[in-house]
C-alpha positions in Angstrom: -4.3 22.8 26.7 -3.7 19.8 24.5 -6.6 17.7 23.3 -6.9 14.1 24.4 -6.8 13.0 20.8 -3.6 14.8 20.0 -2.0 13.3 23.1 -3.2 9.8 22.2 -2.0 10.1 18.6 1.3 11.6 19.6 2.0 8.8 22.0 1.0 6.2 19.3 3.4 7.8 16.9 6.1 7.7 19.5 5.5 4.0 20.1 5.9 3.4 16.4 9.1 5.3 16.2 10.4 3.6 19.3 9.6 0.2 17.7 11.3 1.2 14.5 14.4 2.2 16.4 14.4 -1.1 18.3 13.8 -3.2 15.2 16.2 -1.3 12.9 19.1 -0.6 15.3 19.0 -3.6 17.7 17.6 -6.2 15.4 19.1 -5.3 12.0 22.2 -3.1 12.4 23.6 -4.4 15.6 22.1 -7.8 15.2 21.8 -8.3 19.0 18.6 -10.2 18.8 15.4 -11.0 16.8 11.8 -10.8 17.9 11.8 -14.4 19.1 15.4 -15.2 20.2 16.5 -17.2 23.2 20.3 -17.3 23.7 20.8 -20.8 22.4 18.7 -20.1 19.3 19.5 -16.4 18.6 22.1 -17.1 15.9 20.4 -18.8 12.9 21.2 -22.5 12.7 19.9 -22.9 9.1 18.5 -20.8 6.2 15.0 -21.8 7.3 15.7 -20.6 10.9 17.0 -17.3 9.5 14.0 -16.9 7.3 11.7 -17.5 10.2 13.5 -14.9 12.3 13.3 -12.4 9.5 9.6 -13.1 9.0 9.0 -12.6 12.7 10.9 -9.3 12.6 9.0 -8.3 9.5 5.7 -8.8 11.4 7.1 -6.6 14.2 8.1 -3.9 11.7 4.6 -4.1 10.1 3.1 -3.5 13.5 5.4 -0.5 14.1 4.5 0.8 10.6 0.8 0.7 11.5 1.5 2.5 14.8 3.5 5.2 12.9 0.9 5.7 10.2 -2.0 5.9 12.7 -0.1 8.3 14.9 1.0 10.5 12.0 -2.5 10.6 10.5 -4.0 11.6 13.9 -1.4 14.2 14.6 -2.1 15.9 11.3 -5.8 15.4 11.6 -5.9 16.9 15.2 -3.1 19.4 15.3 -2.6 21.6 18.4 -4.1 25.0 18.5 -0.6 26.5 19.1 1.9 24.3 17.3 5.1 23.9 19.2 8.0 21.5 18.4 8.2 20.7 22.1 4.7 19.3 22.0 5.7 16.9 19.1 9.0 15.9 20.7 7.4 15.4 24.2 4.6 13.3 22.9 6.9 11.2 20.7 9.4 10.6 23.6 6.5 9.6 25.9 5.3 7.1 23.4 8.8 5.8 22.8 9.2 5.4 26.5 5.9 3.5 26.9 7.0 1.2 24.0 10.4 0.5 25.7 8.9 -0.1 29.1 6.0 -2.4 27.9 8.2 -4.3 25.4 11.0 -4.7 28.0 8.6 -5.8 30.7 6.6 -8.2 28.6 9.1 -9.6 26.0 12.2 -9.5 28.1 11.0 -10.2 31.6 7.6 -11.9 31.5 7.7 -14.0 28.3 11.4 -14.1 27.9 11.1 -14.4 24.1 14.2 -12.3 23.7 16.7 -10.2 25.6 18.6 -7.1 24.5 21.9 -8.9 24.3 21.0 -12.6 24.8 23.6 -14.9 26.2 26.1 -12.1 27.1 27.5 -11.7 30.6 25.6 -8.4 30.8 22.2 -9.8 29.6 20.3 -8.8 32.7 21.9 -5.4 33.0 21.1 -4.6 29.4 17.5 -5.7 29.9 17.2 -3.4 33.0 18.8 -0.5 31.1 16.3 -0.9 28.3 13.4 -1.2 30.8 14.7 1.9 32.7 14.9 3.9 29.4 11.1 3.8 29.3 10.4 6.0 32.3 13.4 8.1 31.5 12.2 8.9 27.9 8.7 9.6 29.3 10.2 11.9 31.9 12.2 13.8 29.3 9.1 14.0 27.1 7.1 15.3 30.0 9.7 18.0 30.8 9.7 19.1 27.2 6.0 19.6 27.1 5.0 23.3 27.4 3.1 24.2 30.5 -0.1 26.2 30.4 0.7 29.6 32.0 -1.8 31.5 34.1 -3.2 34.7 32.4 
């Protein structure tokens, strides 16, 4: 049986990793959006605008770094009694899924501060796929977690 601390820290680590994936892949590599990015203002209109977007993304990355450090520290501080890579993978995927669901629900749907692919013909579909990836990742993580067997 896993300790509550291990589960909490594993999920926090997964949230940090999920945030880094979002920030690095979607924000920086694919350049689909920034942290605060409505369709008409997603592409920078000036150097100052680009600097503001980069600074906002930097705060986002700082937050994901803090989650990753806290989760990593806790995982090493409270390791499972019987280490298993499936425990690590399952907890991280659950945390990543929680990140995607919460971020997709709050930022994309409720606040509307950005969308996955803002201004595209598939904006809503991309947002829904991102949102759906949350429960999917949690489900995969749950399936990966080893089950306690009866003696």
